[in-house]
Each structure stands twice: as structure tokens, then as C-alpha cells.
C-alpha positions as CSV (number, residue, x, y, z in Angstrom):
1,X,0.0,0.0,0.0
2,X,2.9,2.4,0.7
3,X,4.1,1.9,-2.9
4,X,0.5,2.6,-4.2
5,X,0.2,5.7,-2.0
6,X,3.7,6.9,-3.1
7,X,2.8,6.6,-6.8
8,X,-0.6,8.3,-6.3
9,X,0.8,11.2,-4.3
10,X,3.7,11.9,-6.7
11,X,1.5,11.2,-9.7
12,X,-1.1,13.7,-8.6
13,X,1.5,16.4,-7.8
14,X,3.3,15.9,-11.2
15,X,0.0,15.7,-13.1
16,X,-1.2,19.0,-11.6
17,X,2.1,20.7,-12.2
18,X,2.3,19.6,-15.8
19,X,-1.4,20.3,-16.3
20,X,-0.6,24.0,-15.5
21,X,2.1,24.1,-18.2
22,X,-0.2,22.2,-20.7
23,X,-3.3,24.3,-20.3
24,X,-1.5,27.7,-20.6
25,X,0.5,26.4,-23.6
26,X,-2.7,25.3,-25.3
27,X,-4.4,28.6,-24.4
28,X,-1.5,30.5,-26.0
29,X,-1.8,28.3,-29.1
30,X,1.5,26.4,-28.7
31,X,1.8,23.1,-30.4
32,X,2.3,20.4,-27.7
33,X,3.9,17.2,-28.9
34,X,3.5,15.2,-25.7
35,X,2.0,15.3,-22.2
36,X,3.7,12.7,-20.1
37,X,3.4,11.5,-16.5
38,X,6.5,9.7,-15.3
39,X,9.9,9.3,-16.9
40,X,11.6,6.5,-18.8
41,X,10.0,4.0,-21.2
42,X,6.3,4.4,-22.1
43,X,3.9,2.0,-20.5
44,X,1.1,3.2,-22.7
45,X,0.1,6.2,-24.7
46,X,-3.0,7.6,-26.6
47,X,-4.3,10.5,-28.6
48,X,-7.6,12.3,-28.6
49,X,-9.6,13.0,-31.7
50,X,-8.6,16.2,-33.5
51,X,-5.7,16.8,-31.0
52,X,-2.1,16.8,-32.0
53,X,-0.9,16.0,-28.4
54,X,0.2,12.5,-27.4
55,X,-0.7,11.6,-23.8
56,X,1.5,9.0,-22.1
57,X,2.2,7.2,-18.9
58,X,5.9,6.2,-18.4
59,X,7.5,3.6,-16.2
60,X,9.1,5.6,-13.4
61,X,6.5,7.7,-11.4
62,X,9.0,10.5,-10.7
63,X,8.6,13.6,-12.7
64,X,6.9,14.3,-16.0
65,X,7.0,16.8,-18.9
66,X,5.0,18.7,-21.4
67,X,7.0,18.8,-24.7
68,X,6.2,21.9,-26.7
69,X,7.3,23.1,-30.1
70,X,9.9,25.8,-29.9
71,X,11.5,24.8,-26.6
72,X,14.7,23.4,-28.1
73,X,17.3,25.1,-30.3
74,X,16.5,22.8,-33.3
75,X,13.6,24.2,-35.3
76,X,10.8,21.8,-36.3
77,X,10.0,23.0,-39.8
78,X,6.8,20.9,-39.8
79,X,5.3,23.2,-37.1
80,X,4.0,26.6,-38.2
81,X,6.0,29.5,-36.8
82,X,3.0,30.9,-35.0
83,X,2.5,27.7,-33.1
84,X,6.1,27.6,-31.6
85,X,6.7,28.8,-28.1
86,X,9.3,31.4,-29.1
87,X,6.8,33.2,-31.3
88,X,4.5,33.9,-28.4
89,X,4.3,37.1,-26.5
90,X,6.5,37.5,-23.4
91,X,3.4,37.3,-21.1
92,X,2.2,34.1,-22.8
93,X,5.6,32.5,-22.4
94,X,5.9,33.7,-18.8
95,X,2.4,32.3,-17.8
96,X,3.1,29.0,-19.5
97,X,6.3,28.5,-17.5
98,X,5.0,29.7,-14.1
99,X,1.6,27.9,-14.4
100,X,3.0,24.6,-13.1
101,X,4.1,26.4,-9.9
102,X,0.8,28.2,-9.5
103,X,-1.1,24.9,-9.9
104,X,1.1,23.2,-7.2
105,X,0.3,26.0,-4.8
106,X,-3.4,25.8,-5.7
107,X,-3.4,22.0,-5.1
108,X,-1.8,22.6,-1.7
109,X,-4.4,25.2,-0.7
110,X,-7.2,22.8,-1.7
111,X,-5.7,19.8,0.2
112,X,-5.0,21.9,3.3
113,X,-8.6,23.2,3.2
114,X,-9.9,19.6,3.1
115,X,-7.6,18.8,6.1
116,X,-8.9,21.9,8.0
117,X,-12.5,21.1,7.2
118,X,-12.2,17.4,8.4
119,X,-9.8,17.6,11.3
120,X,-10.2,21.3,12.2
121,X,-7.7,24.2,11.7
122,X,-4.7,23.8,14.0
123,X,-3.2,26.7,15.9
124,X,-0.3,28.1,13.9
125,X,1.1,30.4,16.7
126,X,3.8,29.1,18.9
127,X,1.7,28.9,22.1
128,X,3.1,26.9,25.1
129,X,0.4,24.4,26.2
130,X,2.4,22.4,28.8
131,X,5.6,23.0,30.9
132,X,7.2,20.0,32.6
133,X,7.6,20.8,36.3
134,X,10.8,18.8,36.3
135,X,12.2,20.2,33.1
136,X,14.6,23.1,32.4
137,X,12.0,25.2,30.8
138,X,10.1,25.4,34.1
139,X,13.3,26.3,35.9
140,X,13.9,29.1,33.4
141,X,10.5,30.6,34.1
142,X,8.5,29.5,31.1
143,X,4.7,29.4,31.8
144,X,1.8,27.7,30.1
145,X,-0.2,30.0,27.8
146,X,2.9,32.0,26.9
147,X,3.5,32.9,23.2
148,X,7.0,32.4,21.8
149,X,7.8,35.4,19.6
150,X,11.6,35.1,19.1
151,X,14.3,32.5,19.2
152,X,17.8,34.0,19.7
153,X,16.5,37.3,18.4
154,X,14.9,35.7,15.3
155,X,11.2,36.4,14.9
156,X,9.0,33.2,14.9
157,X,5.5,34.3,13.9
158,X,4.4,30.7,13.1
159,X,4.7,27.2,14.5
160,X,6.5,26.1,11.3
161,X,9.2,28.8,11.6
162,X,9.7,27.9,15.3
163,X,10.3,24.2,14.4
164,X,12.9,25.2,11.8
165,X,14.8,27.5,14.2
166,X,14.6,24.8,16.8
167,X,16.1,22.3,14.4
168,X,19.0,24.6,13.5
169,X,19.8,25.1,17.2
170,X,19.1,21.5,18.4
171,X,21.2,20.7,21.4
172,X,22.2,24.3,22.1
173,X,21.1,26.7,24.7
174,X,18.2,28.7,23.3
175,X,17.1,32.2,24.3
176,X,13.3,32.7,23.9
177,X,11.4,35.9,23.9
178,X,7.9,35.2,25.2
179,X,4.7,37.1,25.8
180,X,3.0,35.8,28.9
181,X,-0.8,35.6,29.3
182,X,-0.8,38.9,31.2
183,X,0.8,40.6,28.2
184,X,4.2,41.1,29.7
185,X,7.3,40.3,27.5
186,X,10.0,38.2,29.0
187,X,13.4,36.8,27.8
188,X,14.5,33.4,29.1
189,X,17.3,31.0,28.2
190,X,16.7,27.3,28.3
191,X,19.5,24.7,28.4
192,X,18.3,21.4,26.9
193,X,18.4,18.1,28.8
194,X,20.4,15.4,26.9
195,X,18.5,12.1,26.7
196,X,20.3,8.9,25.6
197,X,18.3,5.8,24.8
198,X,19.7,2.8,22.8
199,X,22.7,4.9,21.8
200,X,20.3,7.5,20.3
201,X,20.8,11.0,21.7
202,X,17.9,13.5,21.8
203,X,17.4,16.8,23.6
204,X,14.5,17.9,25.7
205,X,13.7,21.5,26.5
206,X,10.7,20.6,28.8
207,X,7.7,22.1,27.1
208,X,5.0,21.4,24.5
209,X,3.3,23.7,22.1
210,X,-0.5,24.0,21.6
211,X,-2.2,21.6,19.2
212,X,-5.7,23.1,19.6
213,X,-7.9,23.1,16.5
214,X,-10.9,25.3,15.5
215,X,-13.8,23.9,13.4
216,X,-15.7,25.6,10.7
217,X,-15.6,26.5,6.9
218,X,-14.0,29.9,7.3
219,X,-11.5,28.6,9.8
220,X,-10.5,25.9,7.4
221,X,-10.3,28.4,4.5
222,X,-8.1,30.7,6.5
223,X,-5.9,27.8,7.6
224,X,-5.4,26.6,4.0
225,X,-3.9,30.0,3.0
226,X,-2.0,30.8,6.1
227,X,-0.5,27.3,6.4
228,X,0.6,27.4,2.7
229,X,2.3,30.7,3.2
230,X,3.9,29.5,6.5
231,X,5.4,26.5,4.8
232,X,6.7,28.5,1.9
233,X,8.4,30.8,4.4
234,X,9.8,27.8,6.2
235,X,11.2,26.4,2.9
236,X,12.7,29.8,2.0
237,X,14.7,29.9,5.2
238,X,15.6,26.3,4.8
239,X,17.3,27.2,1.5
240,X,19.0,30.2,3.2
241,X,20.3,28.0,6.0
242,X,21.5,25.3,3.6
243,X,23.5,28.0,1.7
244,X,24.9,29.5,4.9
245,X,25.8,26.1,6.4
246,X,23.4,26.2,9.3
247,X,21.7,23.1,7.8
248,X,23.5,20.2,6.0
249,X,22.5,18.3,2.9
250,X,21.5,15.4,5.1
251,X,18.5,17.5,6.2
252,X,17.1,17.1,2.7
253,X,15.1,14.1,1.4
254,X,14.7,12.6,-2.1
255,X,12.4,9.9,-3.5
256,X,13.6,7.3,-1.0
257,X,13.0,9.7,2.0
258,X,9.6,10.6,0.6
259,X,8.7,6.9,0.3
260,X,9.5,6.4,4.0
261,X,7.5,9.5,5.0
262,X,4.5,8.3,3.0
263,X,4.7,4.9,4.8
264,X,4.7,6.6,8.2
265,X,1.9,9.0,7.2
266,X,-0.3,6.0,6.0
267,X,0.1,4.3,9.4
268,X,-1.4,7.4,11.2
269,X,-4.4,7.8,9.0
270,X,-5.6,8.7,5.5
271,X,-6.1,12.4,6.4
272,X,-2.3,12.6,7.1
273,X,-1.7,11.4,3.5
274,X,-3.9,14.3,2.3
275,X,-1.8,16.7,4.3
276,X,1.4,15.2,3.0
277,X,0.1,15.6,-0.6
278,X,-0.3,19.3,0.1
279,X,3.0,19.6,1.9
280,X,5.0,17.9,-1.0
281,X,3.1,20.0,-3.5
282,X,4.3,23.2,-1.8
283,X,7.8,21.7,-1.9
284,X,7.6,21.0,-5.6
285,X,6.2,24.4,-6.4
286,X,8.8,26.2,-4.2
287,X,11.7,24.3,-5.6
288,X,10.6,25.0,-9.1
289,X,10.4,28.6,-8.3
290,X,14.1,28.8,-7.4
291,X,16.0,30.8,-10.1
292,X,18.3,27.8,-11.0
293,X,19.0,26.2,-14.3
294,X,16.8,23.1,-15.1
295,X,14.0,24.4,-12.9
296,X,11.0,26.5,-14.0
297,X,12.5,29.3,-12.0
298,X,15.6,29.2,-14.2
299,X,13.4,29.8,-17.3
300,X,11.5,32.5,-15.5
301,X,14.9,34.2,-14.6
302,X,15.9,34.2,-18.3
303,X,12.5,35.7,-19.2
304,X,12.9,38.5,-16.7
305,X,16.5,39.1,-18.1
306,X,15.0,39.2,-21.6
307,X,12.3,41.8,-20.4
308,X,15.0,44.0,-18.8
309,X,17.5,43.9,-21.7
310,X,14.7,44.1,-24.3
311,X,15.8,41.2,-26.4
312,X,15.8,37.3,-26.1
313,X,18.9,35.5,-24.8
314,X,20.7,33.3,-27.3
315,X,18.7,30.0,-27.2
316,X,22.0,28.0,-27.5
317,X,23.5,29.7,-24.5
318,X,20.3,29.2,-22.5
319,X,20.1,25.5,-23.4
320,X,23.7,24.9,-22.4
321,X,23.2,26.5,-19.1
322,X,20.0,24.4,-18.5
323,X,21.8,21.2,-19.5
324,X,24.7,21.9,-17.1
325,X,22.1,22.7,-14.4
326,X,20.3,19.5,-15.0
327,X,23.5,17.5,-14.7
328,X,24.3,19.2,-11.4
329,X,20.8,18.5,-10.3
330,X,21.2,14.8,-11.0
331,X,24.4,14.8,-9.0
332,X,22.6,16.4,-6.1
333,X,19.8,13.9,-6.3
334,X,22.3,11.0,-6.1
335,X,23.9,12.5,-2.9
336,X,20.4,13.1,-1.3
337,X,19.3,9.6,-2.3
338,X,22.5,8.1,-0.8
339,X,21.8,10.0,2.5
340,X,18.2,8.7,2.5
341,X,19.4,5.1,2.1
342,X,22.0,5.5,4.8
343,X,19.3,6.8,7.2
344,X,17.2,3.6,6.5
345,X,20.0,1.5,8.0
């Protein structure tokens, strides 16, 4: 079942992403050769009546693509000039490229709305719900009902941002700025308690955060948008911390890591799989937004440069840059997959 869930989740996310590219390409009048879900050899393919596009399902359920006329340097003389991507207006090309990212974020909002509607909308502020009387947080003066607003001077407006900052500082003394229930602001420093069980070291600060939920249509709708933005912010700072060395590459997960997470989520209930679908969809959308070669963000960057300089970039130069970027991306995926496998054992 984990394999089935894994294929379904990745399949839905890839399908929605590529559907965004496909619909906007069609709307712009671009000739689309193929709409594919998966990579590698075709399992099966078909065509609709009066439609030039070939639709296919491929063997490996990781990735997909929409192959459009005018994407490559080589010109297909069989396709009229007006149906090639390069012949379209700047706005049409921009919307075709960014549509996949937009659709991923829309999918995330829809899935998180469903989660909020069924399970209720969780509290997204860092509110302390319990303080262990024997723990270091209690000794430092932390009280139940307090709201954590800063960690080591860094603002933490959401639960997700707090978790990221906590992970970066795991095992270190942490200085918290808190607002007590009486409205007074206080600064405390908590030294973690080291716990060692079966040669596994963990750290305990001695408090829990609120997991209260609110029911209702509007609460679920608000949760869908605020949670999506909160996770995007968390991913942005994750990239920043990876670049600055605060987080290592071992913090990232690839397909093997995702497979493991899907299995864990399936054991805790179907609604958690729905949440995971939204979470991974935000990841895919955000990663593709990065202005790096081989990602949609790389194409967007070249379009922005074209808009600024007033003329297109040499297609051969752009293709070479994207090819090099794709090669480096594959190397990164190998490293991340290796780390995932090591974690399993």
C-alpha cells in the first residue's frame, strides 16, 4: 500500500504541475507534442480525436513533462512559426512557464482546506500548552499560555518557523522571547536536557506547544492560505540555512526519503496522507520557483532578463546553461538519495 500511496501522491502532484504548463500552452496556441506523467520508457500512450498531443504514462513515477514546439534550439519545420513557443508574447511564455508552480500551490491550498475542514484548523502560533515541572523550561521561568515570539533574536511568527529555528539550534542553549498571558514580555534561556536511549541522543527542553484546533468552513479556509504561506516561508529559510551552512544536505530528502515518510503517514491515517500531498506539492512548487537552471525558476529568470534587456537571450546559451544545471541537479539527487538510504540502515 505504501508503494501505491507513493505513486498516487507523486502522480497527482506531477500531473497537476504539468497540467498547468499544458493548459496555458494550449491557451497560447502552442503546439504540444506530448503530455507525459512519469519518466523513462512508455507504459502506454494515446491520442484524442482532433488533438495533436500524445498523452503517455511512463515507467518511473518520478517527474513528467510537457514537450512543446519551440522549446529546443532545433527548429521543427513541420510546425508553423505561430505555433512555436518562441513566437508567443512575453506574457504568454511567462504564464506558460509559471503555471505549473501556480497549480502546485493551488493544489496545496485545496488539500489543506480539506484537512482543516475534516480535522479542524490547528493553531499556527507558537503557544506553550504544557511545561514539565521537572524540566529546564520550568526552571527558566516558562509558563503555560505564553506565546514564543523570538528565538535567539529571530522572529518566529508561526509554528513552522519555530520548528525550523529549533532544528537549526538543536542541542544548544536557546534564548526565547515570550509574551506571557498577562501581556508582559520576558526573555529566558533554556538549556536542553540530553537524553540517551539505545545509543540515540535526543534533547528535551521541557515544554509542549499547543495543538488546539478550530472547526468551521471559514477557519479551514483561513488555515489553508496561512499554512501554505507559512510552509513557503519555512522552505525559503531552509534554503538560506543550507546556503549558509546552518543546515547540512543530510537535512534534505529525495524519493527514498519521501517513500519512507509516505509509509509513516499512511500508518497514522488517511487524512495525514492528504496533508502530505499538500506539503509535498508546496515543496515541488517552491523548488521549481528557485532561479536555478533546469527548474522553471531558471526559465523565469531568463524571461525576466529578456524583459530587462529588451531582447531574447541566445537559445543555444540558455540550453547549455540548463543542460549543465540538469547534470548538477542529478548529482545532487544522487547525494540526497544516498543519504536517504544510509538513514534507513
